[in-house]
RODO-2510 file (C-alpha; in nm, 4 decimals, decimal comma):
residues 367
     n   res          X          Y          Z
     1     m     0,3094     0,8423    -2,6171
     2     k    -0,0092     0,6703    -2,5102
     3     y     0,0214     0,5129    -2,1645
     4     y    -0,2211     0,2565    -2,0208
     5     i    -0,1768     0,2103    -1,6448
     6     i    -0,3446    -0,0444    -1,4161
     7     a    -0,3409     0,0104    -1,0383
     8     g    -0,5906    -0,1941    -0,8375
     9     e    -0,5421    -0,0595    -0,4842
    10     a    -0,5066     0,2652    -0,2888
    11     s    -0,1266     0,2377    -0,2685
    12     g    -0,1112     0,1756    -0,6446
    13     d    -0,3177     0,4898    -0,7000
    14     l    -0,0627     0,6916    -0,5005
    15     h     0,2412     0,5503    -0,6791
    16     g     0,0699     0,5548    -1,0173
    17     s    -0,0139     0,9235    -0,9767
    18     n     0,3461     1,0138    -0,8952
    19     l     0,4684     0,8138    -1,1946
    20     m     0,2197     0,9958    -1,4193
    21     k     0,3473     1,3278    -1,2885
    22     a     0,7078     1,2290    -1,3668
    23     l     0,6143     1,1045    -1,7145
    24     k     0,4336     1,4308    -1,7971
    25     q     0,7455     1,6277    -1,7081
    26     k     0,9528     1,4208    -1,9523
    27     d     0,6810     1,3662    -2,2150
    28     p     0,4550     1,6762    -2,2166
    29     d     0,2236     1,5270    -2,4807
    30     a     0,1637     1,2101    -2,2798
    31     e    -0,1863     1,0600    -2,3004
    32     f    -0,3077     0,8470    -2,0098
    33     r    -0,5804     0,5880    -1,9838
    34     f    -0,5889     0,4084    -1,6515
    35     w    -0,7472     0,1919    -1,3852
    36     g    -0,6814     0,3677    -1,0535
    37     g    -0,8283     0,6231    -0,8180
    38     d    -0,8723     0,9870    -0,7283
    39     l    -0,4996     1,0698    -0,7165
    40     m    -0,4376     0,9390    -1,0670
    41     t    -0,7489     1,1196    -1,1892
    42     k    -0,6011     1,4500    -1,0676
    43     q    -0,3062     1,3959    -1,3031
    44     g    -0,5377     1,3948    -1,6050
    45     g    -0,6306     1,1389    -1,8657
    46     t    -0,9218     0,8952    -1,8754
    47     i    -1,0130     0,6698    -1,5848
    48     v    -1,1561     0,3364    -1,6982
    49     k    -1,2409     0,1868    -1,3573
    50     h    -1,1897     0,2959    -0,9976
    51     y    -0,9883     0,0629    -0,7753
    52     r    -1,2727     0,0481    -0,5208
    53     d    -1,4545    -0,1746    -0,7728
    54     l    -1,1558    -0,4080    -0,7983
    55     a    -1,0308    -0,4706    -0,4429
    56     f    -1,1197    -0,8098    -0,2960
    57     m    -0,9384    -0,9294     0,0170
    58     g    -0,8325    -1,2875     0,0875
    59     f    -0,8806    -1,6209    -0,0867
    60     l    -1,2399    -1,6680     0,0259
    61     e    -1,3451    -1,3189    -0,0835
    62     v    -1,1792    -1,3629    -0,4244
    63     a    -1,3618    -1,6930    -0,4746
    64     m    -1,6964    -1,5312    -0,3846
    65     n    -1,6395    -1,2503    -0,6373
    66     l    -1,4777    -1,4562    -0,9124
    67     r    -1,7411    -1,3725    -1,1752
    68     t    -1,6890    -0,9985    -1,1209
    69     i    -1,3113    -1,0379    -1,1412
    70     l    -1,3297    -1,2386    -1,4648
    71     n    -1,5663    -0,9828    -1,6174
    72     n    -1,3208    -0,7047    -1,5265
    73     i    -1,0359    -0,8944    -1,6933
    74     k    -1,2433    -0,9434    -2,0091
    75     f    -1,3412    -0,5765    -2,0149
    76     c    -0,9803    -0,4650    -1,9619
    77     k    -0,8548    -0,6767    -2,2529
    78     e    -1,1207    -0,5325    -2,4814
    79     d    -1,0372    -0,1787    -2,3725
    80     i    -0,6643    -0,2272    -2,4391
    81     q    -0,7331    -0,3794    -2,7787
    82     n    -0,9616    -0,0908    -2,8730
    83     n    -0,7206     0,1813    -2,7568
    84     r    -0,3833     0,0277    -2,8532
    85     p    -0,1477     0,2091    -2,6127
    86     d     0,2266     0,2393    -2,6787
    87     v     0,3059     0,0950    -2,3388
    88     l     0,1172    -0,0895    -2,0650
    89     i     0,2314    -0,0052    -1,7102
    90     l     0,1256    -0,2528    -1,4413
    91     v     0,1373    -0,1432    -1,0765
    92     d     0,1552    -0,4441    -0,8381
    93     y    -0,1924    -0,6166    -0,8268
    94     p    -0,0531    -0,9432    -0,9713
    95     g    -0,3582    -1,1708    -0,9890
    96     f    -0,5138    -0,9318    -1,2388
    97     n    -0,2106    -0,7676    -1,3966
    98     l    -0,0176    -1,0795    -1,4937
    99     r    -0,3144    -1,1975    -1,7016
   100     i    -0,3236    -0,8615    -1,8758
   101     a     0,0549    -0,8675    -1,9313
   102     r     0,0289    -1,1823    -2,1414
   103     f    -0,2578    -1,0427    -2,3480
   104     a    -0,0828    -0,7101    -2,4156
   105     k     0,2481    -0,8745    -2,5062
   106     e     0,0726    -1,0946    -2,7606
   107     l    -0,0720    -0,7764    -2,9150
   108     g     0,2820    -0,6395    -2,9509
   109     i     0,2432    -0,3763    -2,6779
   110     k     0,5437    -0,2999    -2,4570
   111     v     0,4813    -0,4172    -2,0986
   112     v     0,6346    -0,2519    -1,7926
   113     y     0,5860    -0,3768    -1,4367
   114     y     0,6303    -0,1049    -1,1743
   115     i     0,6343    -0,2320    -0,8147
   116     s     0,6923    -0,6048    -0,8274
   117     p     0,4430    -0,8571    -0,6942
   118     q     0,5750    -1,0184    -0,3763
   119     l     0,6873    -1,3335    -0,5547
   120     w     0,9664    -1,3796    -0,3022
   121     a     0,6932    -1,4559    -0,0457
   122     w     0,4656    -1,6844    -0,2465
   123     k     0,3815    -1,7991    -0,5998
   124     e     0,7479    -1,7867    -0,6999
   125     g     0,6552    -1,9739    -1,0170
   126     r     0,5036    -1,6525    -1,1520
   127     v     0,8584    -1,5410    -1,2318
   128     e     0,8288    -1,7476    -1,5491
   129     i     0,5281    -1,5388    -1,6570
   130     i     0,7292    -1,2218    -1,6002
   131     k     1,0181    -1,3646    -1,8034
   132     k     0,7885    -1,4232    -2,0987
   133     y     0,5575    -1,1259    -2,0968
   134     v     0,7204    -0,8316    -1,9147
   135     d     0,9725    -0,6146    -2,1011
   136     e     1,0893    -0,4098    -1,8004
   137     m     1,0607    -0,5005    -1,4332
   138     m     1,1125    -0,2143    -1,1867
   139     v     1,1476    -0,3027    -0,8183
   140     i     1,1215    -0,0797    -0,5123
   141     l     1,2706    -0,2990    -0,2381
   142     p     1,6492    -0,3504    -0,2255
   143     f     1,6399    -0,7310    -0,1917
   144     e     1,4054    -0,7778    -0,4904
   145     e     1,6820    -0,7111    -0,7421
   146     d     1,8782    -1,0117    -0,6104
   147     f     1,5626    -1,2241    -0,6130
   148     y     1,5056    -1,1611    -0,9844
   149     k     1,8732    -1,2005    -1,0662
   150     k     1,8605    -1,5471    -0,9100
   151     h     1,5841    -1,6344    -1,1555
   152     g     1,7606    -1,4920    -1,4592
   153     v     1,5434    -1,1815    -1,4861
   154     h     1,6999    -0,8381    -1,5221
   155     s     1,5306    -0,5772    -1,3056
   156     h     1,5856    -0,2140    -1,2084
   157     f     1,5899    -0,1030    -0,8453
   158     v     1,4454     0,2469    -0,8794
   159     g     1,4061     0,3294    -0,5095
   160     h     1,0875     0,3403    -0,3065
   161     p     0,8166     0,5809    -0,4298
   162     l     0,6905     0,6477    -0,0779
   163     l     1,0019     0,8589    -0,0237
   164     d     0,8873     1,0756    -0,3157
   165     a     0,5365     1,1104    -0,1763
   166     i     0,6573     1,1990     0,1726
   167     s     0,9253     1,4437     0,0556
   168     t     0,6605     1,6718    -0,0977
   169     l     0,4464     1,7014     0,2160
   170     q     0,3938     2,0469     0,3597
   171     d     0,4488     2,1001     0,7315
   172     v     0,1498     2,0302     0,9535
   173     n     0,0808     2,2057     1,2834
   174     n    -0,0426     1,9705     1,5559
   175     e    -0,2798     2,2191     1,7200
   176     d    -0,4196     2,3430     1,3894
   177     f    -0,4844     1,9863     1,2777
   178     k    -0,6751     1,9066     1,5964
   179     r    -0,8837     2,2228     1,5759
   180     d    -0,9639     2,1874     1,2058
   181     n    -1,0797     1,8279     1,2508
   182     g    -1,2834     1,8709     1,5682
   183     l    -1,0377     1,6842     1,7904
   184     n    -0,9713     1,7528     2,1574
   185     e    -0,6396     1,8421     2,3197
   186     k    -0,5375     1,4858     2,4136
   187     e    -0,2470     1,3193     2,2343
   188     i    -0,3533     1,1041     1,9392
   189     i    -0,3309     0,7315     1,8783
   190     a    -0,3974     0,6790     1,5069
   191     l    -0,5931     0,3776     1,3839
   192     l    -0,5251     0,2607     1,0273
   193     p    -0,7637    -0,0326     0,9804
   194     g    -0,7194    -0,0793     0,6043
   195     s    -0,9163     0,0185     0,2960
   196     r    -1,1616    -0,2663     0,2307
   197     k    -1,4980    -0,2784     0,4051
   198     q    -1,4741    -0,6274     0,5549
   199     e    -1,1148    -0,5654     0,6620
   200     v    -1,1972    -0,2339     0,8320
   201     e    -1,4917    -0,3787     1,0245
   202     k    -1,2816    -0,6640     1,1557
   203     m    -0,9796    -0,4547     1,2505
   204     l    -1,1578    -0,1600     1,4119
   205     q    -1,3417    -0,3859     1,6508
   206     i    -1,0185    -0,5232     1,7974
   207     m    -0,8239    -0,1955     1,7750
   208     l    -1,0890    -0,0026     1,9693
   209     s    -1,0983    -0,2670     2,2411
   210     v    -0,7897    -0,1017     2,4003
   211     r    -0,9672     0,2296     2,4711
   212     p    -1,0385     0,1674     2,8426
   213     y    -0,6637     0,1293     2,9055
   214     f    -0,5599     0,4575     2,7392
   215     k    -0,8114     0,7150     2,8618
   216     e    -0,5504     0,9921     2,8493
   217     y    -0,5372     0,9587     2,4661
   218     q    -0,7894     1,0146     2,1885
   219     f    -0,8235     0,7625     1,9070
   220     v    -0,8543     0,8848     1,5495
   221     i    -0,9541     0,6574     1,2608
   222     a    -0,7905     0,7182     0,9242
   223     g    -1,0758     0,6845     0,6763
   224     a    -1,0108     0,5086     0,3463
   225     p    -1,0982     0,7174     0,0373
   226     s    -1,2828     0,4173    -0,1046
   227     l    -1,5339     0,4085     0,1846
   228     p    -1,8007     0,6718     0,2627
   229     k    -1,7945     0,8735     0,5844
   230     e    -2,1265     0,7169     0,6907
   231     f    -1,9597     0,3771     0,7103
   232     y    -1,7467     0,4945     1,0054
   233     e    -2,0191     0,6719     1,2046
   234     k    -2,1012     0,3698     1,4220
   235     y    -1,7449     0,3725     1,5576
   236     v    -1,7279     0,7439     1,6454
   237     d    -1,7989     0,8880     1,9923
   238     d    -1,6608     1,1553     2,2270
   239     n    -1,3138     1,0016     2,2314
   240     v    -1,3045     0,8217     1,8947
   241     h    -1,2821     1,0513     1,5958
   242     f    -1,2600     1,0114     1,2200
   243     v    -1,0683     1,1940     0,9480
   244     s    -1,0788     1,1211     0,5765
   245     n    -0,8081     1,1672     0,3116
   246     k    -0,5675     1,3083     0,5727
   247     t    -0,3771     0,9973     0,6786
   248     y    -0,0274     1,1473     0,6464
   249     d    -0,1251     1,4585     0,8437
   250     l    -0,2925     1,2406     1,1063
   251     l     0,0148     1,0228     1,1469
   252     r     0,2467     1,3216     1,1785
   253     c     0,0294     1,4521     1,4632
   254     s     0,0085     1,1142     1,6424
   255     r     0,2011     0,9705     1,9339
   256     a     0,1613     0,6118     1,8073
   257     a    -0,0425     0,4051     1,5620
   258     l    -0,2142     0,0694     1,5267
   259     v    -0,1766    -0,0308     1,1621
   260     t    -0,3216    -0,3104     0,9536
   261     s    -0,0445    -0,4876     0,7625
   262     g     0,0281    -0,3573     0,4140
   263     t     0,1909    -0,0508     0,2623
   264     a     0,0612     0,1563     0,5552
   265     t     0,3154    -0,0087     0,7857
   266     l     0,5993     0,1387     0,5801
   267     e     0,4273     0,4769     0,5422
   268     t     0,3892     0,4985     0,9200
   269     a     0,7559     0,4172     0,9746
   270     l     0,8794     0,6677     0,7156
   271     l     0,6677     0,9338     0,8883
   272     n     0,8497     0,8416     1,2104
   273     v     0,5531     0,7131     1,4112
   274     p     0,5986     0,4116     1,6455
   275     e     0,3464     0,1445     1,5498
   276     v     0,2017    -0,1967     1,6227
   277     v     0,1257    -0,3987     1,3093
   278     c    -0,2050    -0,5876     1,3144
   279     y    -0,3404    -0,8627     1,0941
   280     r    -0,6345    -1,0981     1,1213
   281     g    -0,7856    -1,2674     0,8179
   282     s    -1,0665    -1,5186     0,7856
   283     k    -0,9719    -1,8642     0,9141
   284     v    -0,9906    -2,0076     0,5632
   285     s    -0,7805    -1,7329     0,4025
   286     y    -0,5193    -1,7453     0,6794
   287     a    -0,4903    -2,1247     0,6645
   288     i    -0,4351    -2,1134     0,2876
   289     a    -0,1855    -1,8260     0,3121
   290     k     0,0139    -2,0058     0,5807
   291     r     0,0566    -2,3057     0,3509
   292     l     0,1541    -2,0970     0,0494
   293     v     0,3883    -1,8383     0,1981
   294     k     0,7426    -1,9733     0,2295
   295     n     1,0571    -1,8630     0,4092
   296     i     0,9064    -1,5332     0,5216
   297     k     0,9609    -1,4397     0,8844
   298     y     0,7574    -1,1184     0,8850
   299     i     0,4455    -0,9671     0,7296
   300     s     0,5288    -0,5964     0,7576
   301     l     0,7448    -0,4251     0,4977
   302     v     0,9409    -0,2536     0,7745
   303     n     1,0637    -0,5819     0,9217
   304     l     1,1100    -0,7474     0,5813
   305     i     1,3377    -0,4681     0,4603
   306     m     1,5356    -0,4584     0,7859
   307     d     1,5391    -0,8414     0,8107
   308     r     1,4650    -0,8211     1,1839
   309     e     1,1849    -0,7160     1,4147
   310     v     1,1724    -0,3382     1,4272
   311     v     0,7958    -0,3120     1,4776
   312     k     0,5840    -0,5630     1,6674
   313     e     0,3543    -0,7793     1,4563
   314     l     0,0377    -0,9243     1,6111
   315     i    -0,1041    -1,1835     1,3743
   316     q    -0,4290    -1,3814     1,3845
   317     n    -0,4780    -1,5250     1,7388
   318     d    -0,1974    -1,3084     1,8781
   319     l    -0,4022    -1,0042     1,7831
   320     n    -0,6060    -0,9616     2,1005
   321     t    -0,6748    -0,6872     2,3518
   322     n    -0,4141    -0,7954     2,6077
   323     n    -0,1303    -0,8098     2,3554
   324     l    -0,2339    -0,4818     2,1946
   325     v    -0,2377    -0,3064     2,5317
   326     e     0,1065    -0,4470     2,6190
   327     e     0,2699    -0,3484     2,2905
   328     l     0,1039    -0,0082     2,2684
   329     t     0,2190     0,0703     2,6224
   330     k     0,5771    -0,0084     2,5197
   331     i     0,5869     0,2244     2,2197
   332     l     0,4312     0,5076     2,4171
   333     a     0,7209     0,4907     2,6653
   334     t     1,0242     0,7130     2,6003
   335     e     1,2992     0,4491     2,6006
   336     k     1,1310     0,2230     2,3430
   337     r     1,0466     0,5207     2,1226
   338     f     1,4120     0,6225     2,0890
   339     e     1,5004     0,2669     1,9893
   340     v     1,2265     0,2700     1,7226
   341     f     1,3400     0,6085     1,5873
   342     r     1,6984     0,4821     1,5486
   343     d     1,5745     0,1814     1,3528
   344     y     1,3546     0,3997     1,1325
   345     e     1,6571     0,6087     1,0354
   346     l     1,8416     0,2915     0,9285
   347     l     1,5329     0,1898     0,7300
   348     r     1,5378     0,5176     0,5355
   349     q     1,9062     0,4689     0,4575
   350     k     1,8372     0,1198     0,3181
   351     l     1,5660     0,2516     0,0883
   352     g     1,7913     0,5221    -0,0556
   353     g     1,6825     0,8741    -0,1369
   354     k     1,3833     1,0090    -0,3194
   355     g     1,3526     0,9872    -0,6994
   356     a     1,1815     0,6503    -0,7622
   357     s     0,9078     0,7985    -0,9832
   358     d     1,1634     0,9934    -1,1838
   359     n     1,3886     0,6882    -1,2230
   360     a     1,0934     0,4727    -1,3322
   361     a     0,9874     0,7311    -1,5900
   362     d     1,3403     0,7295    -1,7355
   363     v     1,3342     0,3489    -1,7735
   364     i     0,9966     0,3631    -1,9515
   365     l     1,1003     0,6373    -2,1917
   366     k     1,4244     0,4567    -2,2832
   367     m     1,2351     0,1475    -2,3988
***
């Protein structure tokens, strides 16, 4: 079969690559054409566009880059029409992918959505688009199945693909990791500031403001694969280091982490690292989001899945040096850490075992 996959972000590249791997095992003659990143490229096939050319953060940023986005949509439609895949697989990235879903369906191409957009948080009306133009909806969060059922849409809970990704990790030695990456002997506080340039600049400035209060630790920035090493050089000094494409190894060698909201909050939890979740958007983007998002108490996937506060979230004006110091101090203390670890174990139980990529591949091949 000919598969056309669209993933517009780093997390989509990870999950898309694992899905491609599972599909190849079940369909050895599979042909892939995709929008994604380096991980999907390693699985073979033809990359059409890299996600670093697609990622725009926030309402204001999207508006400023609207012409580029519309040109990408036009190009994608032309590419699908010219290549006529057997199935289109959409990985999250709803603003772009839902437009492509309609186009592909009208061409008679089967449409699969893997990793649902967060319609339960905002733009619930998009469910009607999914009803019309998506043949199979596969969800990765337990409560999403009930959400779609409420709207008359059949969906498959396939499990969370992060459990697949983490289950294949090789052991990492703390001392070896420090030596190989030029780190000192101090315990590590990991900084995960995001993957988009404007986001990283904003978040690193506030994250690094806590350094004077934690001199016994070293801070290590997890570099995004979409940004060059040179971009991070202005933040690095004797006690602030940088590693690239080694985020999972970094987290497993860290005492705690400061994490920008997104998939990374769940990755950090599943790797058993106490964290503080950070978010600060532009005033315009945040004001719009606050009006649009309904009935959502949390922004991190960890708390959303558990339906209670497991990890502390510092949002917008609450994200300041004093609050970061207070919350980081808590999760570095032994008593709080044990509480966090107990909650993380319950989180893993809620998500079920590994096998999401395999389950998703089965659904696609049965179509």
